[in-house]
N, C-alpha and C positions, 0 to 999 in steps of 0.2 A: 488210434488203437493203443492200449496200454502196453507197456514193456517192462519186463523185470531185468535188472542189470546185475552184473557180478559184484559191482561195488560203486562207489562215487568216483566216476571218472572225471577227467578235466572239464568236459562239457557240462556235466551235472553240477560240478563244484562251482563253476562260473555262474551258472543259473542260480543256485542256492544263495551264494554270497551276494548276488545283485538284488535279492528280494528285501524289501523294507519291513515285512512282516511275516511271521510264520505262526503256526498253530501246534500246540502240544496236546496230545490225547493220552489219557491214562484212565484205569478203572481199578476199583478194589476187586478182591477175589470173590466176596460175597455177592450173591445174586441180587440182594436187595440194595446194594450200594450204588451210589450215583456215579455215572460216567462223567469224567471231567474233560473239558475242552478249553484251553487257555491260549489267548492271543499273546504273542511276544513280538517286540518291535524296536527296542532300543538300539540304535546304531552301534555296531561293533560289539554286540553282545552274544554273537554266535560265531563258532569257528568249525571248519572242517579240519580235523587233525590228520586223517588219512583216509583211505578208501572205505574203511569199516568203523571209523570213530569220529563222533562229532561231540561238541560240548557247547553249553551256553551258560551265561551268567544268570543265576537265579536271584531276583531281587525281592527284598521285603515288600510285601503287598498285603492285601486284605485277606488272603487265604493261603493255604499251603497244601492243596489237594494233590498236586503233582509229587511233592515230597512224600506225603503219606502213602500214595499208591506205589511209588517207585521203591520206597523202603519195604512195603509189604510184599510186592511180587516182581518188581522190576520192569513189568511191561510198559512200553512207551511207543508212541508213534508221533513223528513230526511230519507236518505237511507244509509245503512251500507252494504258493500259487502265483502265477504271473498275472498282473492286471495291466500289463503293457501290451503292445501290438502283437508280440509273439506269444501265443497261448501255450501254457505248460502247467502241469501239477506234478510235484515230486513228493513221494512219501518215503520216509525212512522209518522202518519198523525195527525194534530192537529191544535190548536190555539196558535199562538205565541204572545208574547209581548216583547217590547224592555225596558230594564232597563239601561238607559243611565248612564254614569260616573257622571252626574249631578243629578241623582235621589237619593232621600233619602235612598231608599232600595238598592242601588247599593253596598255599602260596604258589606252588608250581603251576597249578591250574589257572589260578586267577591271573598270573602274569601274562596270560594270552589275551586279556582284555584290558581296556582302560580302567583305572581304579574308579570304584563307585561306592560311596558310603552306604548305599542301600543294599549292597550284596549280602546275601545270607548263605549262599552256596553256589557250586558249579554242578550242573547236571551233566554227567558224562554218559554218552550213549554208545554201546557196542552195537553197531548196525548189523542186523542179520538179513534184511531184505530191503532192496532199493528198487523202486519202481517209479515210472512216470506215465502220464496220461495226457490226453489232449488239452483239456481246459477250455474247449471251444465255447462253452456256455458261460464263462466268466465275463463280467463286465470289464470295460476299459476304465481304469481309474488312474489318477495322478496323485503324487505325494506333494502336498503343499509345504509341509515342514514337520520336524519331529516335535512331538508334544513334550515340553520341558516342565513336567510337574512332579513326577515321582521322586526323582533323585534330589531336587531342591527340598522337597517335603521331608524326606528322610534325613538330609543333611541338617536341616534346622532342628530336628529332634535331638541331635547329638547321640553319642553311643548309648547312654542310659535310656534316652527316650526311644530309641529303636528296639532296644531289649525289652522295655516295657510294652511296646506295641506288639512285638512278636509274641510275648507271653500272653497277651490278651487275644490276639487274632490268629496266631500260627500254631499253637500248641497241638490242636486236634483238627482233623478234617471235619467236614460237614456230617460224615457218617460216624464220627467219634474215633477214628483211627489215630494213633500217634502220629504227629506230623513233625513240627520243628520245635522240639523242647530242648534244643541243643544249648541254649543260653543257660538253662539251669544245670545241665549235666557238666558244662565246662567250668562252672563257678564253684 
């Protein structure tokens, strides 16, 4: 049976921090826009700041839907699923904000994570609703290892290559919303 919690307590924090993957859902305001659901999973790229605040390191990748949607309306949901013996699903609903690598406060937020050349922002979420549910229907899965592809790929590109990649792939969402044009704004 699902339960709504007052915040992220110690038990939920332990569960959340033990998960190797989480999912981020956002949507644009327009009825014709696409809902986005993104898997995230790099070790040490997510932190629980307090009972009502979480953050994750947002990495340069092939799209920037989350950034576009969060900048447009702030709505965001994060979901953590247990694939281990103890079933559980935790959802964090809230208002997100983008702290770009060019923002003054980026350094303070980024210090919570290992340095990563692929970073383009930190997504900070003010959590308004915390719930968990059984997860009884989820399969049992085990982690073989981390996939070590994205970070080395972005590292090889160098700073100019990462900027060029973001200009090509991250400037607009699939619905044409402004996403990560920060490289051009900062220069």
